[in-house]
N, C-alpha and C positions, 0 to 999 in steps of 0.2 A: 640474159637469163630472165625467165618468167617466174613469178612467185604466186603462191596460193596459200590458203589456210582453211581450217575446218569451220563450217557453220555450227552454231550450237545445236546439237540434236538431243541433248540430255541436260538435266540440271536446271537452275533457275532462269537461265536465258533462253530456254527452249520454248518460247512462246512467239506468236506471229509478230508482235510489235518489235521485240528485241532482235529476232532473226532478221527481219527486214532492215532494221537500222544498221546491223552489222554488215549485211550483204551490200547495202548501199555504200557503206564506208569502204568496202573492198573495191568497188568500182571507182569511187572518188579518189582513192589513194593509189591507184595504178596496179592493183593486183590482177592477175590473169585468171585465177581459178578459185572457186569455192568447192570444198569437198564435203561429202556426207558419208558417215560411217554406217555400219550395218550390224544390227543384232535384232532378231525377232522376239526371242524370249531370253531372259537371263535367269537361269536357275539360282535359287538361294544358296546352294552349295555347289561349288565348282572345284573338282579335283584336278582338272587339266591345268598344266602350267601355261601361263600367259607368255607368249614368246618375246614380248617387248619390255620386260622388266628384269632387273638383275635377280630378284628373288622368285620370279615366276608368279607373283601375286597379281591378280586382276584388280585394277583400281576400283572398279565398281563394287567388288566384294568388300574392300576395305572401308568404303564410305557407306555401304549398305543400300546403295541406290540401284534400282532396277528400271527406272524410267528411260525410255529410248524411243524417239520418233521413228516410224517406219521409213526406210531409206527411199524407196521409189516415190512415195507420196510426198516427202519433203523435197526431193529433187524436182518433181513437177511443180510444186508450189514456188520454189525458188526461181524456176524459169519464168514465172509470171511477175515477179517483183524485181527482176534484174534485166539488163539489156545487153551487157557486153561480156561479163565474166563467163568462163567455161564452167560447166557443172560436172564434177568428177565424183563417181562412186568410189569411195576409198575405204575398203573395197567391197564389192558385192561378195557375200559368201555364196558362191555360185550354186552349190548343191542344195541350198535352202528353197529354191523356187524352180518351178517348171520352166524349161528354156523357151518354150513357145510363148508363155506369158511374159517372160523377161524380154524377148525380142519385140513383142508387141508394145509393151509398156515403154521401153527405152526408145523405140522408134517414134512413139507418140510424143514423148517429151522432147526428142530431137526436133520434131516438127513444131511443137509449141514454142520452143526456145529459138527457133531459127538456125538450128544446127550447132548447138553449143554443148552437147553431151559428150563426155569422155567416159568410157566404160572400164573402170578399174575392177579387176577380177582376182579373187583369191579362193583358196580351197577350204579355208576355215581351220580353227584350232580347238574349239570348245566341244568336246565329246558330249557333254551334258545337253548342250543346245540341240545337237543332232538327234539325240535320243528323245528329247521332249517333242521335237517336231515330227519325228518318225516318218521322214520322207525318204532319206537316203542313208546308206550305211556309212558311218564315220570312217571306217577303214578303207572304203572304196572312194573316198572323197576326191582323190587326185584324178582317178580315171573318170569320175563323174564330171568334174570340172572341165577336163579336156574335151569330153564329148559334148557337154552343154555349150561350150564356146563354139564348137564346130556347128552345132545345130543353129545357134543364133546367126552365125555367118551365112548359113544356107538360106535361112528365112529372109535375111536382109538383102541378099543378092540375087535371089531367084524369084521369078514371077510365080512359079509353081515349084515348091520345094519338096523333096523326098529325103528321108534319112532312115537308115536301118543300122542301129548301133546296139551296144550292149545294154543300154538303159532306155533309149528312146527309139521308137519305131513309128514312122508315119509315111504316107504316100500322097503326093499331089496336093499339098496344103498351100493355100494362099495366105500371106500375112501382109496386109496393106493397111495404112500407107507405109511406104518405105522411109527410112531415115532421110533427112535432108542431106547429110554428109554421105558421100559416095566413095568407095563402095559400101561403107558402113562407118559408124562412129569409131574413133580411135580406141583400140583395145590396149589397156595398160595391164600388165601382169604384175600383181603384187607378190612379194616374197623374196627371200634371200637364199633358200635351200636349193640344192641341185634340182629337185623336181620343178621348182618354180623357174629356175634358169632354163631348164629344158622346155618347159611350157612356153616361156617367152620366145625362145628361138624358133619353136614350131608354130606358135599361134598368135604371138603378140606383136603389136606395133611399137610398144615402148615397155622397157623394164622399169618397174616401180618398187625399188626396195626401201625398207625402213632402216634407218641407220642405228636404231636402238636395240637391235636383236643381239643379246650377248653371246648367242651361239654362233652367229656369223657376223662378227664385228666389222663395221664399216664406219668407224668414228675417226678415221684419219684418211687422208687422200690415198696413201699407199694401200690400205686395206680395202678401200672402195675400188681402186684400180685393179687389184688382184681378183676381186670377185667379178668385176666387169670383164676381165680377160677370159674368165671361165665361160661367160656368156658368149663372147665372140668366138671362142673355140668351138662351142656347141653349135653356133650358127654355121660356121664353116663346115662342120661335120655334116650338116643338113644341106650343104650347098647353097646356103643363104648368105648374101652379102652382109657382114656385120654392121656396116654403116647404114643399112636400111632399118636398123632397130634404134629407136629413140631411147634416151636415158633420162629418167626423172629420179628425184631423191626426196624422201620424207625425213625431215630432221626436226630437232628441237633446238632453239637458240636460247642463249642465256645472256643476261646483262651483267652478271657477276664478273668479278675478276677472273682472269684465265685460270682454268683448272688444269691439272696435269694428268696425262695418260699414264698407263703402267710403265711405259718406256721413258717417261720423263718429258715427252713432247706435249704440246697443248692439244686438247681435244678440239675437234671441229666446232665452230660456232660458239666459242667461248671467248671471253676477253672483250676488247674494245670494238666499237663499230668498224674501225679500220681493219682490225684483225679478222673480224667476221666477213667483211667485204673481200678480203684477200682469199679467205677460204672459198667463198663463192666463185671468185675468179678462177681458182685452181680447179674446182669442180667443173666449171664451164670448159676449161681447157681439156678436162678428162672426158668431155662429151655430154655432160648434163645440160639440159635445156630448160627444165622446170624444177623448182624446188617448192615443196610444201613445208611451211614453217609453223611453229607453235606459238600462237598469240592468244591461246585460250585463257579465259578467266571466268569466274562465276559472278563477277561484277561488271555491269554494262560499261560504266565509265572507264574502268580499268582496262577492259578488253579494247574499247575504242582507242584508248591511249596507246596500247601496245600495237594495234593495227597501224595507227598513224606513225608511231615511233619507229617501227621497223622500216616503214616506207621512207621516212625522212632521214633516219640515221644510217641505214644500210643500203636500201634499194637506191637511194640518191647517189651513192658512191660508185654505182656500176657505170662503166664507160663503154 
């Protein structure tokens, strides 16, 4: 199993010195991946329900914070201050940027990093952000996301690319340099819904669900496996070998005593290091090869302690 966590992209640690310190710690303590999230603007009033909290409240609304580093810029900067960790967009809100720009920028960062970019893609959830940017229609975001991913693949894999779609139309365009990784950087599809599952089966290299979506619970091995099986069935429907699709999992872990699920069982990643290590082993047996864990803190010393602690207490128990 490989592990990663989010770089600070907002809050008191989102400054060059602290981000570099944390990124260096990721490499020192054996993590495989650093992730960077994506919001371009954060409206002061958000009516949309946040998918990854029980009450639908977006944490940034609660703390009144709107600061957020731009994802592609931070990803490129991280490529310069690291040497081994993979750099994952977690995830790009794909409809927010022109796909020709995204293909160029991500290929450039893949070149600068020596082939360490992983392209996590999502359709987005915040209607107010779509409306503020006024680039694409929120209600068309799924179709836009599918098409933009196809456009990027064309530009990455063709010397002269042409595309004639619902939203993008161009002929004989060159986009060089190409990514170091061939045919292109790995594409991880974020999301837990059936549209996200269908998108993964059709366009993704890896499925990247978040375990904290209360609408599509995956906080036990059984609930994760049931959702995974829907993905495999969709892949088979498209005549794609399900084993060709990688599996990742974004979770939060806790050091508290074991919590209980509604059915009386223990929630994933709660309890002792040994219990959490067993959860990881079960997910690995279910096909998961990378886990993104939550070591976030607003205090540098505390975050470094959590980064080291998860490595020594849990990662070290992996065999």
